[in-house]
N, C-alpha and C positions, 0 to 999 in steps of 0.2 A: 266597394264602399257604397253607402247610400247615396243616391243622387240628391244634390242640394238644390232645392228650389226655394226662392224667397218671395215673400209677399210684396205687393206694390205699395202697401201702406207703410207709413213711417211710424216706428215705435218710439223713437227719440231723436232729437236733433242735437248734435254736439259740435263744439268748436275746437279747432286745432289751436291749443294754447301754447304750443312749443315753438312753432316756426312761422306759420303763415296767417293764422287767424281765420282761415277758411272754415265754412260750415259744412258738415256732412250729416247724412241720415243713417240711422240704424234701422234695419229691417229684419223681421223675424223669419226664420225658415218655416216652411209650410208643415213639415212633419217632425221637427226637432225643436227643442228649447235652445236655439242657437241664434245669435244675431250676426249680421254682417254689415260692414261699412259700405255705404253708397254715396256718390259714385266711387268705385274703386279706381285709384289712380293708375294710369298706364305704367307698365313695368319700367319704361325708360325714365319716367318722372318720379318714381318712388324714392330713389336715393336723395333727391332734393329735400324731402321731408325729414331727413335725418341729419341735415347739415346745421347743427346748432350745438353750442356748448351746453345747453340745457339737457341734451340727450346724453345722460351721464353713463349709460352702459357702454358707450363707445369711448369713454375717457376714464382717467384715474383722478379726475378733478376733486379737490377738497377745498375749493374756494369759498363756497357759501355754507350756511348752516345746514341746508337740506343735503348738499353734497357730502358734508362730513358725516351726517347721519347715514346716508346711503352706503358710504364706504365702510363705516364701522359695522353696520348690520351685515353687509356682504362678508366681511372678515369673520364675524361671529358665526355665520351660517355655513361656512365652507366645511368645517368639521362635522356639523350636524348632518348635512346633506350626504357626506361620504359615509357616515355611520348608518344612515338609512339604507343606502345602496348596499353596503357590505352585510347588513342583516338580511336583505332580500336576495343577495347574490354573493355568498361567501367566496373568498379567494380572489386575488388580484389577477386580472387578465387585460384584455384590450378594451379601452374605454374611449368613446368618441363623443365629443361635445359639439353639437351643432349650434351655431350662433354663439361662439365661444367668447365674444367680446374681447377684452384685453388679457384673457387667459388665466385669471386667478384660480378658477375652479380646477382647471387641468394641472396647474402647478401644485395645488394642494393634493390632487390625486396622485401625481408623480411621486411626491414625498411619501405617500402611503404604499408605493410599490406597483402602482398601475402603469401599464404601457399606454401612453396618452397620445391622442390624435384630436385635431380640432379643425373646424371649418368656420370661417367668419367672412361675410361678404364685404364688410366695411374696411377699407384699406388703412384708415387711421388707427382703428382698433388693432388690426393685424400688426402694424408697425410697433405699437406699444407692447404687444405680446412678444414680438421678436426681440425687443430690447431686454426682455426678461428671460431670453434664451428659449422661447417657445415658438417654433415656427408653425404658423397656421396657413391653411389654403383657403381659397375663396368659396369652394363648393365641394360636395361629396362625390361627384361623379367618377372621380379617378380611383376611389377606394374599391378593392375587390369585394365581390358579393360574400355575404355570410362570414364576415371577418371580425365582428365586434361582439364581445360578451355583454357590454352595456353601452347604450346610446342615451345621452342626456340632451334635453332641450329646456333650458331654464328661461322661461318667459320668451319663447321664440315662436311656438306654433301659431300664436295669434298674429304674427307678422307675415306668415307664409301666403303668397298669392294663390297657390293652387293646393288645397288640402289633399285632394286625391293623389296628386303626383307626389307630394311629400310623404304621405303614408305608404305609398308604394315603394318609395326609395328607402324608407325605414325598414320595411319588410325585406328588401333586397340586402341591406347592409347587416342586419341583425342575424346572429347565429340562431339555429333552431331553438336552443334553450336559453337564448339571451333575454335581457331585460331592457325595456324602455322606461325612461324616467322623464316625465313631461310635466312642467309647472306652467300654469296659465292663471290669469285673473278669473274670478268667479263673480259674474254679475248678479248672482242670487244672494250675495252677501248683504249684511245689514248696511255696511258703509256704501255699497253701490246703490241700494234702495234709498238711502238717506240723501245722497248727493245728486242722484239722478243724472242730468246732462252734464253736471260739473264733476262727476266721478273721474278722477285722474286716470284710472286704469282703462277707461275707454280709449284714451290716447289716439283719437282719430287723426289722420288716416293711416298712421303707422300700424295700428292694430286693425287688421282687416276682418278678423273674426273674433267673436266674444262668446265664451263657452260657459255652459252650466255643467254640473256633474252628470246629469242625465244625458246631455248631448255628447260628452266625452265617451261615456259608456257605449252609447248606441253607435257612434261613428266608428270607434275602434272595433267593436264586436262585429259590425258589418264588414270590416276589412280583414277579419280573421284573427283578431286579438281578443284578450280578455283582461279586465282590470283585476289585479290581485289585492290592491289596497290603495288608500289615499291619505295624505297628511296635509294639515294646514300649515301655511307659512305665517307664523304668528306675527312677525314684525311688519308684514306688508300692510296690514290694516292701519298702522300708525303712520307709516310713510305716505301711503296713498291718501289718508285723511288730511295730512298736512298740506299736500299738494292740492287736494280738492277744496279745502278751505280757502286757499289762496286764489284758486280759479273762481270760486263762488263769491268771495267777499273782497278780494284784493289783499288780504292779510292771512298769514298762515295760522294765526290764532291758536297758538300751541296748546293751551289748556283745553280748548274745545275739541281740537283735533285728537288729542290724547284720550279724551273722554269717549269720543266716537269710536276710536280704535279699540278701546277697552270694552265698550258695549258690544261691538262687532265680534270680538273674540269670545266674550262671555256667551253670547247667543249661539255662536258656532259650536260651542262645546256640546250642545244638544242637537243642533240641526246639521252640523257638519259643513255648513256654508261659510267657511273662512274666506277672507278677502282674496286670497290666492290659494290654490290647491296644487299639491304635487301628486301625480298619478303614477302608479307602478303597474306596468303593463307587460304581458307576455303573449307569445304566439299561442293560438289554440292548437291543441294536439291534433 
């Protein structure tokens, strides 16, 4: 994989709106259109930044308006995600979801006939998945090499402290003809450019890296993979815009957020720069 070196200059300054209110810098990689969060919290301190009811991917909360939207969109997208995967990789085999959260994606895959496996570091999320009859483990190290037909990471790669180590582990786990499916926010999107430091998908310091399509292509190609296709996550622009409006103005301002999300998706139809993108990746021959 390409060595990652970052500028000493600050590209953007962002606040942790979820837990601490601390301020972090985003710095650009020297040879890639990639941003990283500085300072990166020590590994033993990272879990503290996830200890909030606002961090909804570790809960099944439907308490507030934004929580209800998140859960509804998540349910709507489960079938679409599996349809995408089954078009790229026909036939049900072994599927591993890394950062499986409370397990809903794997439960949907299991109903489709997949043999499902999941890793989730957060104990609270694992407990919720267990209550649904889905046992998860905390990391992937115990899985045998080359044992998965499909590996998914839904908004997880941006949280990984060591990209090189993670991509090496993906290479170890994936079968030679397997498929990686990785969804990450895209800071080249219209909503990212509009909200700047208030863009909710920067989500510092939980998001340690911030990807563009060109960076994803270069990072994975340098590690022996190639991108076969990419798809926009249409609903993300609306959810992210609602949060971003709240961060910027103190109010979700639903009409304005929905307008921004719509403009972002409209522009992305020609540019490809959706608020979030799902990448379909295979090993090079």
